[in-house]
C-alpha positions as CSV (number, residue, x, y, z in Angstrom):
1,X,97.4,-125.5,47.4
2,X,96.0,-121.9,47.0
3,X,92.4,-123.3,47.0
4,X,93.1,-125.1,50.3
5,X,94.6,-122.0,51.8
6,X,91.6,-119.8,50.8
7,X,89.2,-122.4,52.1
8,X,91.0,-122.5,55.4
9,X,91.0,-118.7,55.8
10,X,87.3,-118.5,54.9
11,X,86.5,-121.3,57.4
12,X,88.4,-119.5,60.1
13,X,86.4,-116.3,59.5
14,X,83.2,-118.2,59.5
15,X,84.2,-120.1,62.6
16,X,84.6,-116.9,64.5
17,X,81.1,-115.9,63.6
18,X,79.6,-119.3,64.2
19,X,80.8,-119.8,67.8
20,X,80.3,-116.3,69.2
21,X,77.1,-115.9,71.2
22,X,75.1,-112.7,71.4
23,X,72.0,-110.9,72.6
24,X,72.2,-108.1,70.0
25,X,74.3,-107.0,67.0
26,X,76.6,-104.9,69.1
27,X,77.8,-108.1,70.9
28,X,79.2,-109.4,67.6
29,X,80.9,-106.3,66.1
30,X,84.2,-106.5,68.0
31,X,85.3,-110.0,67.2
32,X,83.1,-111.3,64.3
33,X,84.5,-110.6,60.8
34,X,82.5,-111.2,57.6
35,X,83.4,-110.9,54.0
36,X,82.7,-107.8,51.8
37,X,79.2,-108.9,50.8
38,X,77.9,-109.7,54.3
39,X,77.3,-108.0,57.6
40,X,77.4,-109.2,61.2
41,X,74.0,-110.0,62.7
42,X,72.9,-111.6,66.0
43,X,70.4,-114.4,65.1
44,X,68.9,-116.6,67.7
45,X,71.7,-115.9,70.1
46,X,74.5,-116.6,67.6
47,X,76.6,-114.2,65.6
48,X,76.2,-114.8,61.9
49,X,77.3,-113.3,58.6
50,X,74.2,-112.2,56.7
51,X,74.1,-111.2,53.1
52,X,73.4,-107.5,52.7
53,X,70.9,-108.3,49.9
54,X,70.3,-112.0,50.6
55,X,66.6,-112.3,50.9
56,X,65.3,-115.8,50.5
57,X,62.2,-118.0,50.7
58,X,64.1,-121.3,51.0
59,X,67.6,-122.6,51.5
60,X,67.8,-123.2,47.8
61,X,67.8,-119.5,47.2
62,X,70.9,-119.2,49.4
63,X,72.6,-122.1,47.6
64,X,72.1,-120.2,44.3
65,X,73.8,-117.0,45.6
66,X,76.9,-116.1,43.7
67,X,80.1,-114.4,44.9
68,X,79.5,-115.4,48.5
69,X,82.3,-117.1,50.4
70,X,80.1,-119.2,52.6
71,X,80.4,-123.0,52.0
72,X,77.2,-124.5,50.8
73,X,76.8,-126.7,53.9
74,X,76.8,-123.6,56.1
75,X,74.2,-121.6,54.0
76,X,70.7,-121.3,55.6
77,X,67.6,-119.3,55.0
78,X,66.5,-117.9,58.4
79,X,63.8,-115.2,58.8
80,X,63.9,-114.7,55.0
81,X,67.7,-113.8,55.0
82,X,70.5,-116.0,53.8
83,X,72.9,-116.6,56.7
84,X,76.2,-118.4,57.0
85,X,76.1,-120.5,60.2
86,X,75.9,-124.0,61.7
87,X,72.4,-125.0,62.7
């Protein structure tokens, strides 16, 4: 039960970031919330949660990241940064 509740809460936070559109990072800061290891970024017109130190060469690098509350299916490597978003 706890696992389902945690997953639901994480999904809700990610959903906020995923569906918010933007033209710069300031457009995201008021309503987008990320976890403690990520920061809000505007990427290709969509607010995302980007790992502060999540540099990558491929999606596999992002899949291997530990202590990140982004479900594997939402992890992507965009502009050499791991980001949590729908594509």
